Backbone bond lengths (Angstrom), bond angles and torsions (degrees), N, CA, C in turn:
res aa  C-N    CA-C-N  psi(-1)  N-CA   C-N-CA  omega(-1)  CA-C   N-CA-C  phi
1 M - - - 1.473 - - 1.523 108.76 -
2 D 1.321 114.24 133.07 1.460 118.59 -179.19 1.519 110.37 -73.69
3 A 1.297 116.88 141.15 1.469 122.18 177.74 1.522 109.60 -99.86
4 I 1.328 116.10 143.90 1.468 122.07 177.49 1.523 108.51 -95.01
5 A 1.287 115.79 127.09 1.460 120.22 -179.97 1.517 110.45 -58.47
6 P 1.357 118.70 140.05 1.472 121.46 -179.36 1.518 112.86 -54.99
7 G 1.335 117.54 -40.65 1.466 120.35 -179.58 1.508 112.19 -63.92
8 L 1.367 115.08 -40.36 1.465 119.40 179.52 1.518 111.07 -67.20
9 S 1.344 115.68 -40.01 1.468 120.21 178.79 1.521 111.22 -61.35
10 S 1.315 117.63 -43.71 1.469 121.52 178.93 1.516 110.88 -64.54
11 G 1.338 115.29 -38.38 1.460 119.16 179.27 1.512 111.89 -64.33
12 L 1.345 116.36 -41.90 1.463 120.20 178.63 1.518 111.48 -63.94
13 L 1.332 116.00 -42.03 1.464 120.18 178.61 1.525 111.29 -62.17
14 A 1.333 116.07 -42.70 1.466 120.12 179.35 1.521 110.78 -64.42
15 L 1.365 115.24 -41.09 1.460 119.65 179.49 1.521 111.17 -64.47
16 C 1.323 116.53 -41.29 1.472 120.63 177.91 1.523 110.91 -64.41
17 A 1.332 116.38 -40.69 1.467 120.36 -179.86 1.520 110.92 -64.09
18 I 1.335 115.93 -42.03 1.468 119.84 178.52 1.520 110.39 -65.04
19 G 1.340 115.81 -44.70 1.462 119.36 179.42 1.513 112.20 -61.38
20 F 1.334 116.21 -41.51 1.469 120.20 179.09 1.525 110.80 -64.80
21 S 1.341 117.77 -41.28 1.470 121.84 179.51 1.522 111.06 -63.49
22 V 1.339 115.41 -42.32 1.466 119.62 179.14 1.525 110.40 -64.51
23 A 1.335 116.32 -40.77 1.466 120.13 179.57 1.525 110.99 -63.12
24 I 1.329 116.58 -42.83 1.469 120.69 177.98 1.524 110.27 -61.38
25 L 1.339 116.56 -43.26 1.463 120.69 179.61 1.527 110.72 -61.99
26 F 1.328 116.27 -43.48 1.464 120.08 179.96 1.524 111.10 -62.36
27 V 1.335 116.35 -44.91 1.472 120.11 -179.85 1.522 110.42 -62.43
28 Y 1.337 116.32 -42.10 1.472 119.38 179.65 1.522 111.01 -62.36
29 Q 1.328 116.63 -48.29 1.463 120.40 -177.53 1.528 111.97 -62.52
30 L 1.335 116.50 -35.48 1.463 119.98 -175.49 1.526 113.62 -85.67
31 R 1.353 116.94 -27.24 1.465 118.66 -172.71 1.523 114.54 -117.91
32 F 1.326 118.46 -33.71 1.461 120.42 -169.77 1.527 114.53 -118.27
33 S 1.302 118.40 -10.90 1.467 121.26 178.57 1.528 110.49 -64.44
34 P 1.356 118.19 147.71 1.473 120.66 175.26 1.527 112.70 -57.17
35 L 1.333 116.46 -20.92 1.465 120.61 -179.33 1.525 112.48 -99.33
36 A 1.339 116.73 8.77 1.461 120.00 -174.53 1.523 112.76 -61.60
37 G 1.324 117.49 -30.52 1.458 120.18 -177.35 1.511 114.76 -88.40
38 V 1.317 116.82 -0.82 1.467 120.16 -178.75 1.524 109.70 -74.42
39 P 1.328 118.35 129.56 1.467 120.46 -179.79 1.523 111.50 -61.98
40 G 1.321 115.72 143.38 1.450 120.05 178.11 1.511 111.06 154.60
41 P 1.318 117.76 170.49 1.464 121.10 179.67 1.522 111.58 -66.19
42 R 1.307 116.29 138.88 1.468 120.83 -178.20 1.525 111.70 -64.56
43 A 1.319 116.78 -33.38 1.468 119.54 -179.90 1.522 110.76 -61.22
44 A 1.332 116.75 -39.75 1.464 120.48 179.29 1.516 111.34 -69.57
45 A 1.334 116.89 -25.90 1.463 120.36 -178.50 1.519 112.34 -75.20
46 V 1.331 117.28 -27.30 1.459 119.31 -173.51 1.519 113.82 -101.85
47 T 1.334 118.20 -17.21 1.466 118.45 -176.40 1.521 112.08 -153.92
48 R 1.343 115.36 147.26 1.456 120.81 175.56 1.526 111.38 -80.23
49 W 1.336 116.96 -6.56 1.459 119.58 177.48 1.524 111.14 -63.91
50 Y 1.318 116.66 -23.50 1.464 121.00 176.56 1.528 109.52 -61.07
51 E 1.337 115.67 -47.39 1.467 120.15 177.80 1.523 110.58 -65.59
52 F 1.345 115.87 -41.24 1.465 120.19 179.22 1.530 110.78 -57.85
53 Y 1.332 116.95 -42.10 1.460 121.44 -178.64 1.524 111.07 -59.27
54 W 1.352 116.24 -47.85 1.460 119.36 -176.39 1.525 112.50 -76.37
55 E 1.332 117.59 -29.45 1.465 120.04 -179.71 1.525 112.12 -81.20
56 C 1.340 116.52 -42.41 1.468 119.92 -172.45 1.529 113.16 -101.21
57 I 1.313 116.64 -53.71 1.466 119.09 -178.48 1.526 110.67 -66.33
58 K 1.344 115.65 -44.10 1.460 120.72 179.55 1.532 112.39 -88.11
59 Q 1.330 116.05 2.34 1.473 122.73 172.83 1.531 112.92 59.54
60 G 1.342 114.41 68.52 1.456 120.24 171.50 1.513 115.70 73.70
61 R 1.330 117.65 33.64 1.461 120.60 -178.92 1.528 112.64 -101.56
62 Y 1.346 117.61 6.89 1.465 119.14 -174.44 1.525 112.06 -66.62
63 T 1.317 117.36 -37.30 1.463 120.49 178.53 1.525 110.98 -57.65
64 F 1.309 116.09 -42.44 1.467 120.37 -179.06 1.527 110.92 -73.59
65 K 1.331 116.60 -32.43 1.461 120.24 175.74 1.523 110.26 -65.09
66 I 1.338 116.01 -38.43 1.466 120.03 178.30 1.522 110.46 -62.45
67 E 1.327 116.93 -40.63 1.463 119.82 177.17 1.530 110.81 -59.92
68 E 1.317 115.68 -41.68 1.466 120.08 178.07 1.529 110.63 -63.42
69 L 1.341 115.98 -41.27 1.464 120.10 179.85 1.518 111.48 -66.23
70 H 1.335 116.53 -36.51 1.463 119.64 176.88 1.525 110.43 -59.28
71 R 1.319 115.66 -44.33 1.466 118.86 179.80 1.527 111.16 -65.83
72 R 1.328 115.68 -38.36 1.460 119.72 -176.38 1.529 112.18 -71.12
73 Y 1.349 116.15 -39.51 1.462 119.66 -173.47 1.526 113.60 -103.90
74 E 1.319 116.85 8.42 1.466 119.31 -174.97 1.524 112.32 -59.24
75 K 1.327 117.43 -46.31 1.461 119.96 -178.82 1.523 111.34 -64.18
76 Q 1.328 116.03 -40.59 1.459 120.14 179.76 1.520 110.78 -66.01
77 A 1.337 116.65 -42.54 1.461 120.59 179.22 1.521 111.06 -65.66
78 K 1.329 115.78 -38.79 1.462 119.81 178.84 1.523 110.56 -62.81
79 A 1.332 116.70 -38.54 1.461 120.36 178.27 1.521 110.93 -64.08
80 V 1.332 116.10 -38.47 1.466 119.84 177.33 1.520 110.39 -64.13
81 L 1.344 116.33 -43.65 1.462 120.60 179.28 1.521 111.24 -61.53
82 E 1.339 116.27 -43.32 1.460 120.09 -176.88 1.519 112.32 -69.07
83 S 1.340 116.93 -24.69 1.463 119.90 -178.91 1.514 112.72 -85.50
84 K 1.328 117.44 -7.17 1.459 120.85 -178.93 1.525 110.76 -58.93
85 G 1.321 115.68 131.56 1.462 120.36 176.97 1.508 113.48 84.30
86 E 1.344 119.20 -7.02 1.453 120.71 -177.46 1.523 111.93 -85.74
87 R 1.326 116.32 -21.80 1.455 118.42 179.54 1.516 109.92 -72.24
88 E 1.304 115.94 140.37 1.462 120.93 -177.14 1.525 110.15 -62.31
89 G 1.317 116.14 131.20 1.452 121.25 178.51 1.509 114.28 83.23
90 S 1.314 118.30 -2.24 1.464 121.18 179.84 1.522 109.51 -84.09
91 P 1.335 118.78 117.59 1.468 120.55 -178.40 1.518 111.16 -70.42
92 P 1.322 117.86 149.10 1.466 120.90 178.33 1.524 111.16 -67.29
93 T 1.302 116.58 151.04 1.458 122.55 179.39 1.520 109.67 -121.32
94 V 1.335 115.74 174.87 1.459 120.53 175.58 1.526 109.82 -59.94
95 L 1.325 115.80 -38.81 1.458 120.09 179.18 1.527 111.04 -61.38
96 D 1.341 116.68 -39.53 1.464 120.08 176.87 1.520 110.84 -59.24
97 A 1.342 115.43 -45.96 1.466 120.23 -177.56 1.522 111.51 -62.73
98 V 1.324 115.98 -41.39 1.466 119.72 179.93 1.520 110.89 -67.96
99 Y 1.321 115.33 -46.21 1.461 119.16 -172.70 1.530 112.92 -71.27
100 T 1.335 116.90 -26.10 1.470 119.75 -179.24 1.522 112.76 -101.41
101 C 1.331 117.64 2.50 1.470 120.73 -178.09 1.531 110.09 -70.81
102 P 1.333 118.21 120.80 1.468 120.32 -178.60 1.527 113.12 -71.22
103 A 1.345 117.14 -18.81 1.466 120.16 -178.00 1.525 112.19 -75.89
104 L 1.324 117.05 -15.12 1.461 120.98 -179.36 1.520 109.90 -98.80
105 G 1.319 115.57 132.83 1.452 120.54 178.89 1.515 112.01 -76.48
106 P 1.324 117.90 167.84 1.473 121.99 -179.20 1.527 113.05 -57.87
107 E 1.345 116.13 -33.42 1.469 119.22 -178.71 1.522 112.24 -66.75
108 E 1.343 116.88 -19.95 1.463 120.88 179.26 1.527 112.02 -87.68
109 K 1.334 117.37 -3.82 1.463 121.03 -174.86 1.523 112.69 -117.08
110 T 1.305 117.12 12.71 1.462 119.90 178.63 1.524 109.89 -73.05
111 L 1.314 116.50 159.34 1.462 120.84 179.35 1.523 111.17 -59.89
112 R 1.313 116.35 -41.31 1.466 120.25 -179.33 1.527 110.59 -62.19
113 R 1.332 116.18 -43.92 1.464 120.83 -178.73 1.523 111.34 -66.24
114 L 1.329 117.42 -45.55 1.462 121.07 -179.48 1.525 111.22 -66.02
115 T 1.335 116.36 -37.66 1.464 120.04 177.76 1.526 111.04 -64.73
116 A 1.322 116.31 -42.22 1.468 120.76 179.09 1.523 111.00 -63.62
117 E 1.335 116.74 -40.86 1.461 120.32 179.55 1.524 110.86 -65.64
118 A 1.335 116.73 -40.03 1.464 120.36 178.88 1.526 110.88 -63.91
119 A 1.328 116.48 -43.14 1.468 120.55 178.99 1.521 111.19 -63.78
120 T 1.332 116.64 -39.47 1.464 120.94 178.71 1.521 110.77 -65.55
121 L 1.325 116.10 -42.75 1.462 120.50 -179.23 1.521 111.35 -62.40
122 I 1.323 116.06 -43.53 1.463 119.99 -178.21 1.525 111.19 -73.54
123 G 1.329 116.22 -46.92 1.461 119.85 -176.17 1.505 113.69 -73.57
124 A 1.330 116.25 -59.75 1.463 120.39 -175.05 1.518 112.31 -80.18
125 G 1.330 117.35 -33.22 1.458 119.37 -173.35 1.510 115.12 -93.27
126 T 1.320 117.64 -13.84 1.467 120.00 -175.11 1.521 112.45 -127.13
127 E 1.327 116.72 -54.76 1.462 121.17 -173.29 1.523 112.53 -61.89
128 T 1.334 117.09 -45.77 1.465 120.14 -176.70 1.527 111.75 -67.82
129 T 1.330 116.40 -42.28 1.465 120.30 178.50 1.519 110.68 -64.96
130 G 1.337 116.19 -42.94 1.459 120.14 179.04 1.517 112.26 -62.43
131 N 1.327 117.12 -39.56 1.462 120.80 178.45 1.524 111.44 -64.08
132 T 1.328 116.80 -41.68 1.469 120.54 178.53 1.520 110.83 -62.41
133 L 1.323 117.22 -41.79 1.464 121.15 178.84 1.528 111.20 -65.28
134 S 1.324 117.33 -35.87 1.467 120.61 177.10 1.522 110.74 -64.98
135 V 1.336 116.29 -44.46 1.468 120.90 178.25 1.523 110.31 -62.25
136 F 1.324 116.90 -45.82 1.467 121.89 179.43 1.526 110.60 -59.07
137 T 1.323 116.43 -50.92 1.464 120.97 -175.74 1.519 111.44 -61.83
138 F 1.331 116.87 -45.48 1.459 119.16 -178.61 1.520 111.36 -61.80
139 H 1.315 117.30 -51.05 1.461 120.10 -173.90 1.527 112.27 -68.16
140 V 1.313 117.77 -37.87 1.465 119.46 179.10 1.527 110.39 -67.31
141 L 1.332 117.28 -44.76 1.465 120.24 -177.97 1.524 112.69 -72.45
142 S 1.318 117.62 -24.94 1.467 120.18 -178.85 1.525 112.64 -91.41
143 N 1.329 117.52 -2.39 1.470 121.93 176.69 1.527 108.88 -120.28
144 P 1.334 117.81 96.20 1.470 121.32 -174.75 1.525 113.93 -54.53
145 H 1.337 118.13 -39.16 1.465 119.44 -178.08 1.529 111.04 -68.36
146 V 1.337 116.33 -34.75 1.469 120.12 176.99 1.520 109.66 -68.88
147 L 1.329 116.67 -46.06 1.467 121.22 -179.53 1.525 111.27 -59.99
148 K 1.330 116.58 -44.00 1.461 120.45 -179.41 1.522 111.50 -63.01
149 K 1.314 116.14 -43.46 1.463 120.69 -176.79 1.520 111.99 -69.43
150 V 1.329 117.26 -44.49 1.463 119.75 -177.48 1.526 110.70 -72.29
151 T 1.331 117.42 -34.36 1.468 120.27 177.60 1.520 110.86 -65.60
152 A 1.326 116.62 -42.22 1.468 120.60 178.05 1.521 110.89 -61.48
153 E 1.322 117.15 -39.38 1.462 120.98 179.20 1.527 110.83 -65.55
154 L 1.332 116.79 -39.36 1.463 120.97 179.13 1.526 111.34 -68.47
155 V 1.318 116.76 -41.19 1.471 120.81 178.24 1.521 110.59 -63.15
156 D 1.321 116.25 -43.02 1.466 120.67 178.98 1.529 111.03 -63.76
157 A 1.325 116.43 -39.84 1.467 120.22 179.13 1.517 110.93 -65.34
158 A 1.333 116.99 -39.61 1.463 120.64 178.88 1.517 111.00 -65.94
159 A 1.338 116.26 -38.33 1.464 120.19 179.41 1.524 111.14 -64.99
160 K 1.313 116.65 -40.55 1.463 120.42 179.15 1.529 111.71 -69.05
161 A 1.340 115.72 -32.14 1.465 119.55 -179.54 1.518 112.17 -78.37
162 G 1.332 117.42 -18.26 1.460 121.33 -178.89 1.513 109.47 136.36
163 S 1.313 116.12 131.92 1.459 120.97 -173.22 1.524 113.12 -61.95
164 K 1.331 117.44 -24.95 1.460 120.03 -176.60 1.526 112.94 -95.66
165 Q 1.317 117.33 -0.26 1.457 119.78 -177.87 1.523 109.99 -76.27
166 E 1.326 116.46 116.68 1.453 121.56 179.68 1.525 111.83 -92.55
167 F 1.311 115.99 -27.69 1.461 120.69 -176.03 1.519 109.96 -109.37
168 L 1.329 116.14 121.98 1.461 121.05 178.24 1.522 108.90 -88.34
169 D 1.332 116.88 123.97 1.462 119.69 -178.10 1.527 110.87 -81.05
170 N 1.316 114.94 169.58 1.463 120.52 -175.40 1.525 112.00 -63.55
171 K 1.326 116.79 -37.54 1.461 120.52 -179.47 1.523 111.00 -60.47
172 T 1.327 116.48 -40.52 1.466 120.68 178.32 1.523 110.96 -67.25
173 L 1.330 116.84 -44.77 1.462 121.51 -175.90 1.523 112.63 -67.73
174 V 1.323 117.12 -35.39 1.467 120.83 178.81 1.520 111.21 -62.83
175 G 1.323 117.45 -27.23 1.459 121.64 -177.43 1.516 114.76 -87.87
176 L 1.330 118.45 7.52 1.467 121.74 -179.30 1.533 109.75 -100.10
177 P 1.331 118.00 106.39 1.476 121.51 -172.57 1.525 114.39 -58.24
178 Y 1.342 117.09 -48.16 1.463 118.27 -175.43 1.527 111.12 -71.28
179 F 1.315 116.91 -39.80 1.462 120.48 176.93 1.526 110.60 -59.80
180 Q 1.325 116.44 -43.55 1.461 120.14 179.37 1.528 111.40 -66.22
181 A 1.333 116.86 -33.71 1.469 120.14 176.50 1.531 110.30 -66.22
182 C 1.337 116.62 -37.07 1.469 120.99 177.13 1.529 110.85 -65.07
183 I 1.329 115.98 -42.15 1.463 120.81 177.74 1.532 110.18 -63.70
184 K 1.316 115.40 -43.97 1.464 120.56 -177.58 1.526 110.91 -63.21
185 E 1.315 116.40 -39.95 1.461 120.11 179.57 1.530 110.68 -68.41
186 A 1.332 116.90 -34.88 1.466 120.31 176.10 1.525 110.88 -67.07
187 L 1.326 116.48 -38.30 1.463 120.52 176.67 1.530 110.97 -66.11
188 R 1.328 116.23 -35.88 1.469 119.48 179.47 1.524 110.14 -66.38
189 I 1.325 117.14 -48.80 1.461 120.59 -177.95 1.528 110.93 -73.95
190 G 1.338 116.52 -38.07 1.463 120.13 178.97 1.509 112.78 -69.53
191 M 1.310 117.51 -30.68 1.478 128.62 170.87 1.521 116.42 64.73
192 G 1.313 118.90 1.26 1.461 119.06 178.71 1.512 111.79 74.78
193 V 1.315 117.15 -86.91 1.466 121.17 175.49 1.519 109.03 -121.00
194 S 1.319 115.60 145.53 1.466 120.45 -178.82 1.522 111.80 -97.16
195 G 1.309 116.75 -17.39 1.460 120.36 -179.05 1.513 112.52 -72.10
196 R 1.308 115.45 161.48 1.462 120.21 178.56 1.523 110.43 -71.87
197 L 1.308 115.77 148.35 1.460 121.77 -179.68 1.525 108.18 -119.77
198 P 1.323 117.55 79.47 1.467 120.55 -174.68 1.518 113.02 -67.70
199 R 1.317 114.94 145.83 1.466 121.78 174.71 1.527 107.35 -121.28
200 V 1.314 116.56 135.85 1.461 121.63 -176.67 1.521 109.80 -130.41
201 N 1.319 116.18 125.40 1.464 121.34 171.75 1.527 106.98 -100.43
202 P 1.332 117.81 104.88 1.464 119.68 -174.23 1.521 114.11 -78.41
203 L 1.340 117.57 -10.60 1.463 120.17 -171.37 1.519 114.57 -108.85
204 E 1.330 117.16 -36.11 1.463 119.66 -172.14 1.525 111.22 -129.32
205 P 1.329 117.26 155.41 1.465 120.45 173.24 1.533 110.00 -65.20
206 T 1.311 115.54 150.73 1.460 121.29 177.75 1.521 108.59 -116.30
207 S 1.311 116.56 127.58 1.467 120.03 -179.21 1.520 110.14 -110.41
208 Y 1.315 115.18 148.06 1.461 121.16 177.40 1.520 108.79 -140.41
209 T 1.319 115.34 130.36 1.461 121.30 178.80 1.519 109.29 -110.99
210 T 1.314 117.25 124.76 1.455 122.24 -178.74 1.525 110.26 -74.83
211 P 1.344 117.67 164.37 1.468 120.43 177.01 1.524 113.38 -57.83
212 T 1.342 116.75 -22.55 1.468 119.68 179.53 1.527 112.30 -86.71
213 G 1.336 116.56 -2.81 1.457 120.01 176.46 1.509 115.75 99.14
214 K 1.332 117.85 -2.90 1.467 120.19 179.21 1.527 109.47 -79.82
215 T 1.330 116.63 133.84 1.464 121.80 -177.39 1.526 110.76 -110.21
216 Y 1.319 114.71 133.65 1.457 121.32 175.79 1.524 108.40 -115.00
217 V 1.315 116.76 138.84 1.465 121.91 178.28 1.528 108.43 -117.70
218 F 1.335 115.60 122.54 1.457 121.57 180.00 1.528 109.02 -104.44
219 P 1.313 118.36 128.35 1.468 120.89 -178.35 1.527 111.71 -67.41
220 P 1.330 117.67 161.35 1.472 121.13 178.10 1.528 111.09 -55.54
221 G 1.322 115.29 141.10 1.459 119.85 179.28 1.507 114.44 90.10
222 T 1.344 118.03 -3.00 1.463 120.94 179.25 1.524 109.98 -77.61
223 A 1.327 116.39 127.29 1.465 120.71 177.11 1.522 109.08 -80.18
224 I 1.321 116.34 121.70 1.464 122.60 -179.75 1.522 107.68 -114.73
225 S 1.321 116.74 129.43 1.458 119.28 -173.95 1.519 111.56 -141.07
226 M 1.316 115.84 140.77 1.458 122.86 170.35 1.520 106.23 -137.38
227 S 1.323 117.37 111.74 1.458 119.51 -175.99 1.525 110.21 -70.76
228 I 1.314 115.18 152.46 1.462 121.41 178.53 1.521 110.07 -60.16
229 R 1.315 116.91 -38.92 1.465 120.79 -179.23 1.524 111.41 -59.60
230 N 1.320 117.80 -42.69 1.463 121.14 179.45 1.520 111.46 -59.10
231 M 1.315 116.86 -35.25 1.459 121.13 -178.27 1.526 111.27 -80.31
232 H 1.317 117.19 -43.33 1.464 120.91 -175.71 1.522 113.58 -71.79
233 F 1.329 117.02 -19.99 1.463 119.80 -179.30 1.528 111.90 -115.22
234 N 1.313 115.91 25.12 1.459 121.55 177.90 1.529 109.35 -75.73
235 E 1.326 117.09 114.25 1.465 121.91 -176.61 1.524 112.61 -66.16
236 K 1.326 117.56 -21.70 1.459 120.24 178.70 1.528 111.88 -75.81
237 I 1.319 116.17 -15.95 1.466 120.52 -178.68 1.523 111.52 -110.87
238 F 1.332 116.35 -43.12 1.462 121.01 -177.82 1.522 110.01 -110.42
239 D 1.314 116.74 118.37 1.457 121.75 176.89 1.529 109.10 -65.58
240 R 1.337 116.30 129.91 1.466 121.58 -177.17 1.530 110.65 44.64
241 P 1.306 117.30 66.49 1.466 121.94 -170.89 1.520 115.09 -61.49
242 H 1.332 117.85 -24.60 1.462 119.67 -178.46 1.526 112.33 -86.92
243 C 1.327 116.71 -1.16 1.464 121.21 177.84 1.527 110.36 -94.75
244 Y 1.327 114.86 140.25 1.468 120.60 177.35 1.525 108.18 -83.34
245 M 1.331 117.17 106.45 1.464 122.76 -174.46 1.532 110.13 -134.20
246 P 1.331 118.14 85.91 1.473 120.42 178.64 1.522 112.51 -57.96
247 E 1.332 116.14 -29.85 1.463 120.32 -176.99 1.524 112.84 -61.97
248 R 1.326 117.46 -22.31 1.465 119.62 -178.35 1.529 110.55 -60.40
249 W 1.346 117.72 -28.80 1.463 121.78 -178.10 1.524 112.54 -84.66
250 L 1.338 116.38 -6.97 1.465 120.23 -177.20 1.520 113.10 -117.31
251 E 1.326 117.24 -25.95 1.461 120.17 -171.50 1.529 114.08 -114.71
252 S 1.308 118.59 -1.12 1.471 121.02 -179.55 1.520 110.68 -75.77
253 S 1.318 115.72 158.60 1.464 120.53 176.82 1.526 109.49 -67.09
254 Q 1.321 116.38 162.96 1.462 120.67 -179.38 1.529 111.35 -60.38
255 Q 1.320 116.33 -38.44 1.464 119.86 -179.75 1.527 111.18 -66.82
256 D 1.349 115.97 -45.68 1.466 119.70 178.91 1.525 111.03 -65.21
257 L 1.320 116.33 -39.18 1.457 120.37 179.43 1.529 110.77 -63.91
258 W 1.322 116.01 -39.79 1.467 120.03 178.44 1.524 110.91 -62.14
259 R 1.339 116.21 -42.01 1.458 120.57 -179.89 1.530 110.89 -66.98
260 M 1.333 116.68 -38.83 1.462 119.72 179.11 1.522 111.21 -67.54
261 E 1.320 116.02 -42.41 1.469 119.89 179.39 1.528 110.85 -62.04
262 K 1.316 115.80 -37.04 1.465 120.42 -179.19 1.529 111.30 -66.65
263 A 1.333 116.47 -32.80 1.469 121.19 -179.02 1.523 112.89 -93.02
264 F 1.323 117.16 -4.59 1.470 122.17 -177.34 1.528 109.48 -88.11
265 V 1.321 116.77 102.49 1.477 120.57 -174.57 1.535 111.51 -136.70
266 P 1.327 119.23 56.48 1.470 119.82 -178.68 1.522 113.37 -64.11
267 F 1.338 116.38 -21.13 1.463 120.53 178.67 1.528 111.09 -110.13
268 S 1.334 116.20 20.91 1.458 122.22 -173.32 1.534 108.77 66.86
269 A 1.324 117.50 -164.06 1.463 120.39 -176.92 1.520 109.38 -160.22
270 G 1.311 115.39 169.81 1.459 120.23 177.41 1.516 112.93 78.71
271 S 1.314 115.84 -156.67 1.466 120.91 -175.63 1.518 112.75 -69.35
272 R 1.337 117.87 -15.76 1.464 121.20 179.57 1.528 111.26 -107.36
273 V 1.311 116.95 25.99 1.462 120.81 178.48 1.527 109.40 -64.09
274 C 1.317 116.85 153.12 1.466 122.12 -179.31 1.526 110.80 -56.85
275 L 1.323 116.65 125.91 1.464 120.99 -179.16 1.525 112.04 -67.98
276 G 1.321 116.61 -27.58 1.461 119.36 -175.33 1.510 114.35 -100.54
277 L 1.345 118.31 21.73 1.466 119.07 -173.67 1.523 113.03 -62.33
278 E 1.329 118.67 -38.46 1.462 119.67 -179.26 1.525 111.06 -68.19
279 L 1.330 116.78 -38.65 1.463 120.60 176.53 1.522 110.27 -64.94
280 A 1.331 116.82 -42.90 1.463 121.05 179.47 1.525 111.10 -62.55
281 K 1.331 116.64 -43.80 1.468 120.31 178.52 1.524 110.84 -60.63
282 M 1.331 116.32 -42.19 1.459 120.12 -179.63 1.529 111.00 -65.02
283 E 1.326 116.60 -42.35 1.467 120.54 178.74 1.526 110.57 -60.96
284 I 1.327 116.38 -45.70 1.464 120.62 -179.27 1.521 110.50 -64.83
285 N 1.320 117.26 -44.82 1.464 120.98 178.89 1.519 111.61 -57.89
286 L 1.323 116.42 -52.18 1.463 121.16 -174.36 1.523 111.74 -64.78
287 L 1.319 117.06 -44.94 1.462 119.26 -177.44 1.522 111.64 -72.20
288 A 1.329 117.26 -48.46 1.467 120.40 -178.13 1.523 111.27 -64.65
289 G 1.335 116.89 -45.54 1.455 120.53 -177.69 1.511 113.01 -64.59
290 N 1.318 117.43 -47.89 1.463 120.35 -177.41 1.518 112.60 -74.79
291 L 1.321 117.23 -27.42 1.462 120.42 175.49 1.525 110.51 -63.64
292 L 1.331 116.69 -46.44 1.467 120.39 179.16 1.520 111.97 -71.87
293 H 1.334 116.24 -32.84 1.460 120.12 -176.91 1.527 112.54 -73.62
294 R 1.312 117.46 -37.41 1.463 120.77 -171.37 1.523 113.99 -96.68
295 F 1.322 118.22 -18.59 1.460 119.83 -175.14 1.525 111.55 -130.51
296 R 1.319 115.33 150.86 1.456 121.56 172.04 1.526 106.56 -99.30
297 L 1.307 115.88 115.58 1.462 121.30 -170.69 1.524 111.67 -114.44
298 E 1.316 114.73 153.28 1.461 120.54 177.73 1.524 108.48 -143.78
299 L 1.319 116.83 134.42 1.460 120.59 179.35 1.527 110.52 -64.67
300 F 1.324 115.90 143.17 1.461 121.42 179.71 1.525 109.42 -125.29
301 E 1.319 115.96 113.68 1.469 122.38 176.87 1.529 111.92 46.48
302 T 1.313 114.93 48.44 1.464 121.23 -179.76 1.521 109.21 -128.55
303 T 1.315 116.17 131.58 1.460 121.27 177.33 1.525 109.30 -122.72
304 E 1.325 115.53 175.25 1.464 119.51 -179.72 1.527 111.51 -63.64
305 R 1.309 116.22 -23.82 1.464 119.72 177.31 1.527 111.13 -60.00
306 D 1.322 116.94 -32.67 1.466 120.70 -176.92 1.520 112.95 -68.60
307 I 1.329 117.61 -19.67 1.469 119.36 178.23 1.526 111.46 -111.56
308 S 1.332 116.06 4.69 1.464 119.24 178.96 1.526 109.91 -74.11
309 V 1.316 115.52 152.92 1.464 120.52 179.51 1.527 108.76 -91.32
310 Q 1.314 115.59 112.01 1.460 121.31 179.60 1.525 112.45 -108.20
311 H 1.330 115.61 -21.18 1.464 119.92 -177.19 1.523 109.84 -138.51
312 D 1.312 115.41 135.87 1.463 121.34 176.99 1.522 108.98 -104.91
313 F 1.328 115.65 97.77 1.460 121.33 173.47 1.521 108.19 -109.43
314 F 1.322 114.51 51.16 1.463 125.01 -170.75 1.526 109.28 71.04
315 A 1.325 118.03 -57.60 1.461 120.68 168.86 1.528 107.47 -85.99
316 P 1.336 117.92 151.46 1.461 119.63 -178.87 1.526 111.90 -76.29
317 F 1.325 116.73 135.38 1.460 121.49 178.33 1.521 109.30 -127.78
318 G 1.330 115.52 145.38 1.447 121.41 -179.69 1.515 112.32 -86.72
319 P 1.338 117.30 -165.07 1.463 121.12 179.77 1.529 110.81 -59.52
320 T 1.311 116.71 144.82 1.465 120.17 -177.48 1.526 112.47 -66.57
321 D 1.335 116.97 -24.09 1.461 119.28 -179.40 1.527 112.79 -94.41
322 S 1.329 117.31 4.75 1.466 120.69 -179.09 1.522 111.03 -78.20
323 K 1.322 116.03 143.62 1.465 121.79 175.46 1.523 111.45 -96.05
324 G 1.336 116.05 7.76 1.455 119.83 178.49 1.514 112.23 80.18
325 V 1.321 115.57 -169.05 1.464 121.49 179.34 1.520 108.83 -80.30
326 R 1.324 116.00 121.95 1.467 121.16 178.70 1.521 109.40 -119.02
327 M 1.320 115.35 143.27 1.461 120.31 -175.48 1.523 110.99 -135.23
328 I 1.319 115.12 156.05 1.460 122.58 170.66 1.519 107.30 -106.89
329 V 1.322 116.82 127.39 1.465 121.52 177.85 1.522 107.75 -90.81
330 K 1.317 115.89 112.65 1.460 121.23 -176.72 1.522 111.89 -79.24
331 E 1.328 116.44 -38.09 1.469 119.67 -178.84 1.509 109.57 -159.97
């Protein structure tokens, strides 16, 4: 009887174990995953190598492949959307409300439109605000003099509003100079979005004259961009731009303050300014102010690296191995 070498036997066992694990993963992704019922190619459902193939092997063709898939699976996806909420015991969702709303026309309920709205909600309405709050929380908690000063201002505001008031409203918080300076500094460092925001005039040339008097003329269709980060960290405008200094917004000269305000554009500026800036400001005010007012917080295993910008995915992202800003709630 032939004997199997120990090394070969171990190799076969390892290969079988890997094959079995892969098979289990495939079955889960195709049959039991929360996304199992989503229309689309099965290969994309079980592995990210599908995306790798179209992005790397096919050299950046995944976007166009997605367009093809949208056309192929549109009817199937529409059927899934229309069946939402029809199953017994299935609670209604936001998608149900949108898709069945009679006030919205068919053009507002297409897959492309709903996908764009979802991306906007997550990116512009959630990610940027959350990043600003992380920057604010880290810097305030890691600077004892800032924490002491802003906490005292919040306590004083609560006392003036009424000794029993636990929740500070937006009107009260907007009127607190040092707190607002802390928010403003977090918006400056957090920068909103890190990606470039190109502007294109398709009809006319665009001219720009530098402070030294030199004029540049850009032909129609030229994309002109100045990222928010370039402006917020300009050393000629902001002293020690990488330092969190709320006092810069309260103690600078009128001329310096004017220059800083001109370069301060966390929500962009002009005709393409962020539509939700007032809502975002209110969210940041209410959460940041009441968080500091109602709880005693302490940073937990968090360093400045955790809020540093390491990746530009339009919104700023930190290190991939970071767990973000973590805190201990003392009371």
